[in-house]
SEGULUM-525765 format. One record per residue (C-alpha): residue number from 1; residue in one letter; chain; x, z, y. Coordinates in Angstrom, 2 decimals. Each point is the difference from the previous one (the first is absolute). Example, Ala and Ser with C-alpha at 12.3 -4.5 7.8 and 13.67 -1.06 7.14 Angstrom:
// residues 2
pos 1 code A unit A c1 12.30 c3 7.80 c2 -4.50
pos 2 code S unit A c1 1.37 c3 -0.66 c2 3.44
END
This chain:
// residues 93
pos 1 code X unit A c1 0.00 c3 0.00 c2 0.00
pos 2 code X unit A c1 2.87 c3 0.81 c2 2.34
pos 3 code X unit A c1 1.62 c3 -3.35 c2 -0.76
pos 4 code X unit A c1 -3.27 c3 -1.77 c2 0.86
pos 5 code X unit A c1 -0.17 c3 1.61 c2 3.43
pos 6 code X unit A c1 3.72 c3 -0.63 c2 0.58
pos 7 code X unit A c1 -0.57 c3 -3.72 c2 -0.65
pos 8 code X unit A c1 -2.86 c3 -0.12 c2 2.46
pos 9 code X unit A c1 2.14 c3 1.81 c2 2.59
pos 10 code X unit A c1 2.87 c3 -2.42 c2 -0.58
pos 11 code X unit A c1 -2.27 c3 -3.02 c2 0.42
pos 12 code X unit A c1 -1.44 c3 1.45 c2 3.21
pos 13 code X unit A c1 3.50 c3 0.60 c2 1.38
pos 14 code X unit A c1 1.03 c3 -3.56 c2 -0.83
pos 15 code X unit A c1 -3.11 c3 -1.52 c2 1.57
pos 16 code X unit A c1 0.93 c3 -0.87 c2 3.55
pos 17 code X unit A c1 -0.75 c3 -3.16 c2 1.86
pos 18 code X unit A c1 3.36 c3 -0.61 c2 1.62
pos 19 code X unit A c1 1.93 c3 -3.06 c2 -1.11
pos 20 code X unit A c1 3.38 c3 0.68 c2 -1.53
pos 21 code X unit A c1 2.89 c3 -1.98 c2 1.40
pos 22 code X unit A c1 1.99 c3 -0.96 c2 -3.03
pos 23 code X unit A c1 -0.94 c3 -1.42 c2 -3.35
pos 24 code X unit A c1 1.87 c3 2.85 c2 -1.69
pos 25 code X unit A c1 -2.22 c3 2.61 c2 1.68
pos 26 code X unit A c1 -3.14 c3 -1.91 c2 -0.90
pos 27 code X unit A c1 1.03 c3 -0.31 c2 -3.64
pos 28 code X unit A c1 0.87 c3 3.70 c2 -0.24
pos 29 code X unit A c1 -3.35 c3 0.96 c2 1.48
pos 30 code X unit A c1 -1.82 c3 -2.28 c2 -2.45
pos 31 code X unit A c1 1.92 c3 1.47 c2 -2.94
pos 32 code X unit A c1 -0.85 c3 3.54 c2 1.14
pos 33 code X unit A c1 -3.68 c3 -0.93 c2 0.37
pos 34 code X unit A c1 -0.02 c3 -1.62 c2 -3.43
pos 35 code X unit A c1 1.60 c3 3.02 c2 -1.67
pos 36 code X unit A c1 -2.50 c3 2.39 c2 1.60
pos 37 code X unit A c1 -2.91 c3 -2.28 c2 -0.87
pos 38 code X unit A c1 1.06 c3 -0.43 c2 -3.62
pos 39 code X unit A c1 0.51 c3 3.74 c2 -0.39
pos 40 code X unit A c1 -3.45 c3 0.58 c2 1.50
pos 41 code X unit A c1 -1.48 c3 -2.34 c2 -2.61
pos 42 code X unit A c1 1.91 c3 1.94 c2 -2.66
pos 43 code X unit A c1 -1.41 c3 3.32 c2 1.21
pos 44 code X unit A c1 -3.56 c3 -1.33 c2 0.10
pos 45 code X unit A c1 0.19 c3 -1.60 c2 -3.46
pos 46 code X unit A c1 1.66 c3 3.09 c2 -1.49
pos 47 code X unit A c1 -2.68 c3 2.25 c2 1.49
pos 48 code X unit A c1 -2.84 c3 -2.19 c2 -1.25
pos 49 code X unit A c1 1.64 c3 -0.15 c2 -3.43
pos 50 code X unit A c1 0.02 c3 3.79 c2 -0.21
pos 51 code X unit A c1 -3.62 c3 0.27 c2 1.15
pos 52 code X unit A c1 -1.55 c3 -2.92 c2 -1.95
pos 53 code X unit A c1 0.92 c3 0.98 c2 -3.54
pos 54 code X unit A c1 -3.42 c3 -0.35 c2 -1.71
pos 55 code X unit A c1 -0.33 c3 -3.70 c2 0.88
pos 56 code X unit A c1 0.97 c3 -2.89 c2 -2.19
pos 57 code X unit A c1 3.52 c3 -0.67 c2 -1.17
pos 58 code X unit A c1 0.13 c3 -3.24 c2 2.03
pos 59 code X unit A c1 -0.42 c3 1.90 c2 3.28
pos 60 code X unit A c1 2.66 c3 2.55 c2 -0.93
pos 61 code X unit A c1 2.38 c3 -2.75 c2 -1.15
pos 62 code X unit A c1 -0.41 c3 -1.99 c2 3.21
pos 63 code X unit A c1 0.65 c3 3.16 c2 2.03
pos 64 code X unit A c1 3.16 c3 0.67 c2 -1.99
pos 65 code X unit A c1 1.18 c3 -3.57 c2 0.57
pos 66 code X unit A c1 -0.73 c3 0.37 c2 3.73
pos 67 code X unit A c1 1.97 c3 3.24 c2 0.20
pos 68 code X unit A c1 2.95 c3 -1.51 c2 -1.85
pos 69 code X unit A c1 0.01 c3 -3.17 c2 2.10
pos 70 code X unit A c1 -0.28 c3 1.86 c2 3.31
pos 71 code X unit A c1 2.74 c3 2.42 c2 -1.11
pos 72 code X unit A c1 2.39 c3 -2.86 c2 -0.73
pos 73 code X unit A c1 -0.90 c3 -1.83 c2 3.22
pos 74 code X unit A c1 0.69 c3 3.18 c2 1.98
pos 75 code X unit A c1 3.35 c3 0.36 c2 -1.75
pos 76 code X unit A c1 0.91 c3 -3.61 c2 0.75
pos 77 code X unit A c1 -0.86 c3 0.35 c2 3.70
pos 78 code X unit A c1 2.06 c3 3.18 c2 0.29
pos 79 code X unit A c1 2.89 c3 -1.72 c2 -1.78
pos 80 code X unit A c1 -0.23 c3 -3.04 c2 2.27
pos 81 code X unit A c1 0.44 c3 2.03 c2 3.21
pos 82 code X unit A c1 3.71 c3 0.82 c2 -0.40
pos 83 code X unit A c1 0.68 c3 -3.40 c2 -1.56
pos 84 code X unit A c1 -1.57 c3 -1.71 c2 3.00
pos 85 code X unit A c1 2.07 c3 2.12 c2 2.42
pos 86 code X unit A c1 3.15 c3 -0.83 c2 -1.93
pos 87 code X unit A c1 -0.79 c3 -3.72 c2 -0.02
pos 88 code X unit A c1 -0.76 c3 -0.07 c2 3.72
pos 89 code X unit A c1 3.21 c3 1.86 c2 0.83
pos 90 code X unit A c1 1.98 c3 -2.52 c2 -2.06
pos 91 code X unit A c1 -1.65 c3 -2.88 c2 1.91
pos 92 code X unit A c1 0.83 c3 1.57 c2 3.38
pos 93 code X unit A c1 3.67 c3 0.43 c2 -0.97
END
């Protein structure tokens, strides 16, 4: 539950209307938004999975697949952040 509210807070903090100057800043902001959004989907699917146990196996299986997919997408976005910074610093040099 705490992670759910932390994701919402992170998305609110990242939601400003000012235009970023460089492509690097824009990409970093998009990656942060994606990681918070994917983790929010994970929290919602995990919570529904724990609440909706008496339903059919198909519903539970699709929720498990959603949690796994959103978990891996969150991991990939978090992994891409330092790799993107490293690549952009190599281009500037």
